[in-house]
N, C-alpha and C positions, 0 to 999 in steps of 0.2 A: 474288729474289723480293721481298726487302727493299729495291727501290729508294727511294731518298727523291728524290720530286719537287720540285722549288724550290717554293716557296711564291711566289704572284703578288704583285709588288710593287705598292703602293697608287699610283694615277696621281693627279698632282696637277693642280687643274684654276686655272686663270686666272679670272679676273673676268670676262673677255672671251669665255671658253669656254661659259659656262652658257647657256643658251637660258631667255629670260625667258617665259614663258606667260601670259597675260593670265587672271585670273580674276574672275569675278563672283559674289558671295553672294546667294542667293536668300533674301529674307528672307518666309517663308511659315509661315503657323502650320501645325501637325503636326494632320491631321485626327483622327487616331485619338485623341489627348490631349483635343481637344473632345469628341469623343464619349463617350470613356471617362466623362471628369469629367460629361458629362450625364447617364450610366448611373448613376453612383455619387450623384450627388445628388438625382436622380430618385428610385432606390431609397430612399435613407435617407428622404429626405421621406415619401413614400407609405408606406413602412411606421410612420414617427411617427404621421402623419393618421390611416392605417387604426386604430392601436391606441388613439389618444386618442378621435378621433370618436366620437359614441355609436352604437349598432351596432342597428337596429331588424329586421336580417333575422332569418331562422331559422339561418342559418350560424353556425360559431364566428368569434369576432373574429379569430385568425390568417388563415382563409381570407380575410377582408375585407382584411386588413392586405395579404396578400400580392397579390389582385387590383388593389386602389388604387396598392401600389406597382409592378406593369407596367404600370399605366395610365401613371403618373409616369415610369415609366423611358422607355418609348414617345417622352413628351413631351421629356424630358430629353436624349434623342438627337436631337431635330429641332431644339430649339434650339440645342444643342451645335453640330451642323452647320450651322444658320443662321448662326451668329456667327463659324464657322472661314470660311464661303464670302465673308460679309461683310468679314471681316479681309484674304482674299486678293483681293479686289478691287482693292485699291489697287496690289497688288504688280507688277502687268505696266508699267504706267506708270513706275514708280520703274527697274524694270528695263529698260524701253526708252530711257530718259535715261541710264541708265549706259552700256549698250551703245553708244549714239551719243555719248558723250562718251569712251568708248576708242577708237571708231573713227576718230575726226575726224584723231587725229594720222597713223594708220596710212594714211589717204584721202590726208592733203597729201604724205606719203611719195612715194607710189605715183604721183599726179600729177606730183608735181615741182614741187609750188606753194609759195610761203610764204602764211603766214600774211596774211590782209589782201590778197594780191594776187590778182587773178584774170581771166582771157582777156576779150577783148572781144568782147561778145555780136554777132549779126547786125547791121547798121546804125550799129553804133557805131565810133569810130575810135580808135585809139591813138596816146595822148597821150605 
């Protein structure tokens, strides 16, 4: 019942045995962080303005502060989202350029061509 199974021996890898996978880093803003920041900043700013500014309504100062804060929260969400979208607009161009630069050596290897050499097109003669 108490058979001792041999422990598996660690496998040693040479540098040539490892497969290198290209990775690309997407440098994009985190939308949730921008929207959360808009909520916090808008809420704090709205509460402060609602409590400090003069109140000429028949409701209490706290109610006015909460209403102003809720309006500023909505405004903060919109502004935070717009900022995140504007920062994200430049990402695809950079990502496309990085992918093109990574794919260039692979394409040459697949074609069997050397950098700078090309096949003659129609109507051209090979020198």
